[in-house]
C-alpha positions as CSV (number, residue, x, y, z in Angstrom):
1,M,-47.4,-85.3,-68.7
2,A,-43.7,-84.1,-69.5
3,M,-41.3,-84.1,-68.1
4,G,-39.0,-80.9,-66.0
5,R,-42.7,-80.0,-65.3
6,Q,-43.3,-77.2,-62.9
7,Y,-46.3,-78.3,-60.0
8,W,-48.0,-75.5,-59.1
9,Q,-48.2,-75.0,-54.9
10,G,-50.5,-72.8,-54.8
11,N,-51.7,-71.3,-50.7
12,A,-54.6,-69.3,-49.7
13,S,-54.5,-67.8,-46.1
14,L,-57.6,-66.4,-45.0
15,Q,-58.7,-64.1,-41.9
16,F,-61.9,-62.6,-41.2
17,Y,-63.0,-60.6,-38.4
18,R,-66.5,-58.8,-37.5
19,S,-66.1,-55.1,-37.4
20,G,-68.4,-52.2,-36.9
21,G,-71.3,-54.9,-37.5
22,R,-69.4,-56.6,-40.7
23,T,-67.2,-58.9,-41.3
24,I,-64.2,-58.0,-42.7
25,H,-61.1,-59.8,-44.2
26,Q,-57.4,-60.2,-44.6
27,G,-54.2,-62.0,-45.9
28,G,-54.1,-63.8,-49.9
29,C,-52.9,-65.8,-52.1
30,T,-50.2,-67.6,-53.9
31,A,-50.5,-68.3,-57.8
32,P,-52.4,-70.2,-59.3
33,L,-54.9,-69.0,-56.1
34,K,-57.1,-65.6,-56.8
35,L,-59.7,-63.7,-55.0
36,S,-62.5,-62.2,-56.2
37,R,-63.4,-59.0,-55.0
38,A,-65.3,-59.4,-51.4
39,V,-69.1,-59.0,-51.3
40,T,-71.2,-57.9,-47.7
41,Y,-74.2,-59.2,-47.5
42,G,-75.2,-58.0,-43.8
43,S,-72.6,-59.5,-41.7
44,T,-71.4,-62.2,-44.4
45,C,-68.0,-61.7,-46.3
46,E,-68.5,-63.7,-50.1
47,L,-65.4,-64.4,-51.0
48,S,-64.8,-66.2,-53.8
49,L,-61.5,-68.2,-55.0
50,L,-60.2,-68.3,-58.9
51,H,-58.4,-71.0,-59.8
52,T,-56.2,-69.2,-62.8
53,A,-54.0,-72.3,-63.7
54,G,-57.9,-73.4,-65.5
55,G,-57.9,-77.4,-63.4
56,L,-55.4,-79.6,-61.4
57,V,-52.7,-81.8,-63.0
58,G,-50.9,-84.4,-61.1
59,G,-47.8,-83.0,-59.1
60,D,-50.4,-79.5,-58.0
61,V,-51.0,-79.2,-54.1
62,L,-53.4,-76.1,-52.9
63,H,-53.5,-75.2,-49.5
64,V,-56.8,-73.1,-48.7
65,N,-56.6,-72.2,-44.8
66,C,-58.9,-70.1,-43.1
67,Q,-59.1,-69.2,-39.5
68,L,-62.9,-66.9,-38.4
69,A,-62.0,-65.0,-35.3
70,P,-65.3,-64.9,-33.0
71,H,-68.8,-63.6,-34.2
72,S,-67.5,-62.8,-37.9
73,R,-69.8,-64.9,-40.6
74,A,-68.1,-65.9,-44.4
75,L,-68.9,-67.8,-47.8
76,L,-66.3,-69.2,-49.4
77,T,-66.8,-70.1,-52.8
78,S,-64.9,-71.0,-56.1
79,V,-65.8,-68.8,-59.4
80,A,-65.6,-71.9,-61.7
81,A,-65.8,-75.6,-61.6
82,Q,-62.9,-77.1,-60.2
83,K,-60.9,-79.7,-63.2
84,I,-59.2,-82.3,-62.3
85,Y,-57.5,-83.5,-65.6
86,G,-56.0,-87.0,-66.5
87,S,-53.0,-88.6,-65.1
88,V,-53.1,-92.1,-65.0
89,G,-50.6,-93.5,-68.5
90,R,-49.5,-89.9,-69.0
91,S,-45.3,-90.5,-68.3
92,R,-43.5,-93.6,-69.2
93,L,-41.8,-93.0,-65.8
94,Q,-44.8,-93.3,-64.1
95,P,-47.6,-94.5,-66.4
96,E,-49.7,-94.6,-62.4
97,G,-50.1,-91.6,-62.8
98,V,-49.4,-88.7,-59.7
99,W,-51.7,-87.4,-57.4
100,A,-53.0,-83.5,-57.6
101,Q,-53.3,-82.8,-53.9
102,Q,-56.3,-80.0,-52.3
103,R,-55.6,-79.4,-48.5
104,L,-58.6,-77.7,-46.9
105,T,-58.6,-75.8,-43.5
106,F,-60.9,-74.3,-41.3
107,Q,-60.6,-72.5,-38.0
108,V,-64.1,-71.3,-36.4
109,E,-64.2,-69.1,-33.1
110,D,-67.0,-69.6,-31.1
111,G,-70.2,-67.7,-32.5
112,A,-68.6,-67.3,-36.1
113,W,-70.2,-68.7,-39.4
114,L,-68.4,-70.3,-42.5
115,G,-70.1,-71.4,-45.1
116,W,-67.7,-73.7,-47.9
117,F,-70.1,-74.1,-51.0
118,P,-67.6,-74.5,-54.1
119,Q,-69.0,-75.6,-57.0
120,E,-68.6,-78.9,-58.4
121,T,-64.9,-81.2,-58.9
122,V,-65.3,-82.9,-62.1
123,V,-62.6,-85.8,-62.6
124,F,-61.8,-86.0,-65.8
125,A,-61.0,-89.8,-66.8
126,N,-58.0,-91.2,-65.4
127,G,-57.6,-87.5,-63.0
128,L,-56.2,-87.8,-59.4
129,L,-57.0,-86.1,-56.5
130,Q,-56.3,-86.8,-52.8
131,Q,-58.2,-83.9,-50.7
132,E,-57.5,-83.6,-46.8
133,Q,-60.2,-81.5,-44.8
134,R,-59.8,-80.5,-41.2
135,V,-62.6,-78.6,-39.8
136,E,-62.0,-77.2,-36.2
137,L,-65.1,-75.6,-34.1
138,K,-64.6,-73.6,-30.5
139,G,-67.6,-73.3,-28.7
140,S,-70.7,-72.1,-30.6
141,G,-68.7,-72.0,-33.8
142,A,-70.9,-73.2,-37.0
143,W,-70.1,-74.5,-39.9
144,L,-71.7,-75.4,-44.1
145,G,-69.6,-77.6,-45.6
146,V,-71.0,-78.6,-49.1
147,E,-69.3,-80.3,-52.2
148,V,-70.5,-82.0,-55.2
149,V,-68.2,-83.9,-57.8
150,R,-68.9,-85.5,-61.3
151,L,-66.7,-88.1,-61.7
152,G,-65.4,-88.2,-66.1
153,R,-67.4,-85.6,-68.7
154,T,-70.6,-87.9,-69.0
155,T,-71.8,-85.2,-71.4
156,A,-68.7,-86.3,-74.0
157,D,-69.5,-90.4,-72.6
158,E,-66.5,-90.1,-70.8
159,T,-66.3,-92.1,-67.4
160,I,-63.1,-91.6,-64.8
161,G,-61.3,-94.9,-66.2
162,R,-58.7,-95.3,-64.2
163,G,-58.5,-92.3,-62.3
164,C,-60.2,-91.9,-58.3
165,W,-61.3,-89.1,-56.0
166,R,-60.3,-89.3,-52.3
167,S,-60.8,-87.6,-49.8
168,R,-61.2,-87.1,-45.7
169,L,-63.1,-84.8,-43.6
170,E,-62.2,-84.3,-39.9
171,L,-64.9,-82.7,-38.3
172,W,-63.7,-81.6,-34.7
173,R,-65.6,-79.4,-31.7
174,G,-63.4,-78.1,-29.4
175,Q,-61.1,-82.2,-28.8
176,R,-64.5,-84.0,-29.7
177,L,-64.4,-85.5,-33.6
178,L,-67.8,-85.4,-34.2
179,L,-67.1,-86.6,-37.7
180,G,-64.4,-88.5,-39.9
181,D,-64.8,-89.3,-43.4
182,P,-62.7,-90.9,-45.7
183,M,-64.1,-91.5,-48.9
184,A,-62.4,-93.3,-52.1
185,L,-64.3,-93.7,-55.5
186,N,-62.9,-95.2,-58.8
187,G,-64.3,-96.3,-61.9
188,A,-65.3,-99.9,-59.7
189,S,-67.0,-97.9,-56.5
190,R,-69.2,-95.9,-59.0
191,Q,-70.5,-99.5,-60.4
192,R,-71.2,-100.7,-57.3
193,L,-74.8,-101.0,-55.4
194,H,-73.2,-100.0,-52.4
195,G,-71.7,-97.3,-54.6
196,L,-72.8,-95.2,-56.8
197,A,-74.6,-97.5,-58.4
198,G,-74.1,-96.2,-61.9
199,Q,-74.4,-92.9,-60.8
200,P,-71.4,-89.8,-62.0
201,V,-72.7,-87.2,-59.6
202,V,-72.4,-87.5,-55.9
203,G,-72.4,-84.7,-53.1
204,M,-72.9,-84.2,-49.7
205,L,-73.9,-81.3,-47.3
206,N,-72.3,-80.9,-43.8
207,W,-73.6,-78.7,-41.4
208,A,-72.6,-78.7,-37.9
209,G,-74.8,-75.6,-35.8
210,G,-74.6,-76.3,-32.6
211,S,-78.2,-76.7,-32.7
212,Q,-80.4,-79.7,-31.4
213,L,-82.5,-81.3,-34.7
214,D,-85.7,-83.7,-34.4
215,A,-87.4,-84.8,-36.5
216,A,-89.2,-83.1,-38.1
217,A,-86.1,-81.0,-39.2
218,L,-84.9,-84.0,-40.8
219,D,-88.5,-84.7,-42.8
220,A,-88.2,-81.0,-43.7
221,C,-84.7,-82.1,-45.8
222,R,-86.2,-85.2,-47.1
223,Q,-88.8,-82.9,-48.5
224,A,-87.1,-80.3,-49.9
225,R,-86.2,-82.4,-52.7
226,G,-89.1,-82.3,-54.6
227,D,-89.1,-83.3,-58.0
228,L,-84.9,-83.3,-58.6
229,S,-83.3,-86.0,-59.9
230,G,-81.8,-88.4,-58.4
231,E,-81.3,-89.8,-54.5
232,M,-81.2,-88.3,-51.8
233,E,-80.7,-88.8,-47.7
234,A,-80.4,-87.1,-44.7
235,G,-80.0,-88.0,-41.3
236,V,-78.4,-86.7,-38.2
237,I,-75.5,-87.0,-35.2
238,H,-76.5,-86.5,-32.1
239,D,-73.9,-84.3,-29.8
240,D,-74.1,-83.2,-26.6
241,G,-72.3,-79.4,-28.3
242,G,-74.9,-79.3,-30.6
243,D,-76.5,-82.5,-33.4
244,L,-74.1,-83.0,-37.2
245,L,-76.3,-82.9,-39.6
246,C,-75.3,-84.9,-42.9
247,C,-77.0,-85.1,-46.6
248,R,-75.7,-87.2,-49.2
249,Y,-76.8,-87.0,-53.0
250,R,-76.0,-89.5,-55.7
251,G,-77.4,-89.6,-59.8
252,D,-76.8,-87.7,-62.6
253,S,-77.4,-84.4,-62.2
254,T,-74.7,-81.3,-60.4
255,Q,-77.9,-78.8,-60.9
256,A,-80.4,-80.9,-59.0
257,A,-77.5,-81.7,-56.7
258,R,-76.9,-78.4,-55.3
259,C,-80.3,-77.8,-55.8
260,W,-81.1,-79.8,-52.7
261,F,-78.3,-78.3,-51.2
262,V,-79.2,-74.7,-51.2
263,R,-82.6,-75.8,-50.1
264,I,-81.7,-77.3,-47.2
265,W,-79.4,-74.5,-46.5
266,T,-82.7,-72.1,-46.8
267,L,-83.8,-74.8,-44.0
268,I,-80.6,-73.7,-42.1
269,H,-81.1,-70.3,-41.5
270,Q,-84.9,-70.3,-41.4
271,W,-84.1,-72.9,-38.2
272,R,-81.9,-70.0,-37.2
273,G,-83.9,-67.3,-37.6
274,E,-82.3,-65.7,-40.8
275,P,-82.7,-63.8,-44.2
276,P,-82.6,-66.4,-46.7
277,P,-79.3,-67.1,-48.0
278,V,-78.4,-64.5,-50.6
279,L,-76.3,-66.7,-53.7
280,P,-72.6,-66.2,-54.4
281,R,-73.0,-63.3,-58.0
282,V,-70.5,-66.0,-59.3
283,W,-73.0,-69.1,-59.4
284,P,-74.5,-70.1,-63.3
285,L,-78.2,-70.7,-63.6
286,Q,-79.0,-69.0,-60.3
287,D,-83.1,-68.3,-61.1
288,A,-82.4,-72.4,-61.8
289,L,-81.6,-72.8,-57.7
290,L,-83.4,-70.4,-55.7
291,P,-85.4,-67.1,-56.7
292,P,-83.2,-64.5,-55.8
293,V,-82.9,-62.3,-52.5
294,P,-83.2,-58.7,-52.7
295,I,-80.4,-57.6,-50.3
296,Q,-82.7,-55.2,-48.7
297,A,-84.3,-58.5,-47.1
298,W,-81.3,-59.1,-44.9
299,S,-80.8,-57.5,-41.4
300,A,-77.4,-56.7,-39.8
301,L,-77.0,-60.0,-38.2
């Protein structure tokens, strides 16, 4: 890490509104973040974030703030995988490394639905990432949050080394904290039986949709794994304002994790009596995840 380096301070501020049966957006980004052209399926606005710097280095900070007005529907994703470059041992002044940071804040009003489903995060050897995520739901607001993380570029026989991926999620409905989920993964936790048990990939899906989930719903999530590699489990946190579905993956394949989560995403649409989801156009290998859904299958929800 060179002395005098100017760290990136990227911001994305987005607002979504329901207008004429569709969801429209306004707001913008500062470098290195950039927005791709929005696409609408039914009443859902799909928007993709591009990180033009190609990855995060220690000291970089990204902040994404997203607000959904009542009854709007949005899907936020990323154009490519997020890369976290090595920081530990790169500077004689700071040999312990410098953390890159990502802060996500989502505010979802009554009757709105936000999907946060970026492509995977890859933490290179000796990379450090601190992520803070806060989700605020009001009324019957719904949120689907998905994250897949790979520790080290395993295809190159690389481990995370002295790096660490650290994250804290807070999910609120009104004044009630539905989920507080702190997590820290490094080389030691990757090897622990109650950590990743030697596996390089971890994935999380959380769904708060304002509805009650029964044992049959959980069984459907578990059966959706099919022949995918890795270990997968689903559970429910019960709440009077609607249950919270929590699904976790650990294994060796980001593709398997994303495929399982897409299948659960499809189940959620089925439970809500909605057409199957349309996969983001920027995702690679779509055919391996889910057969493409024709736009004609969407109604003006």
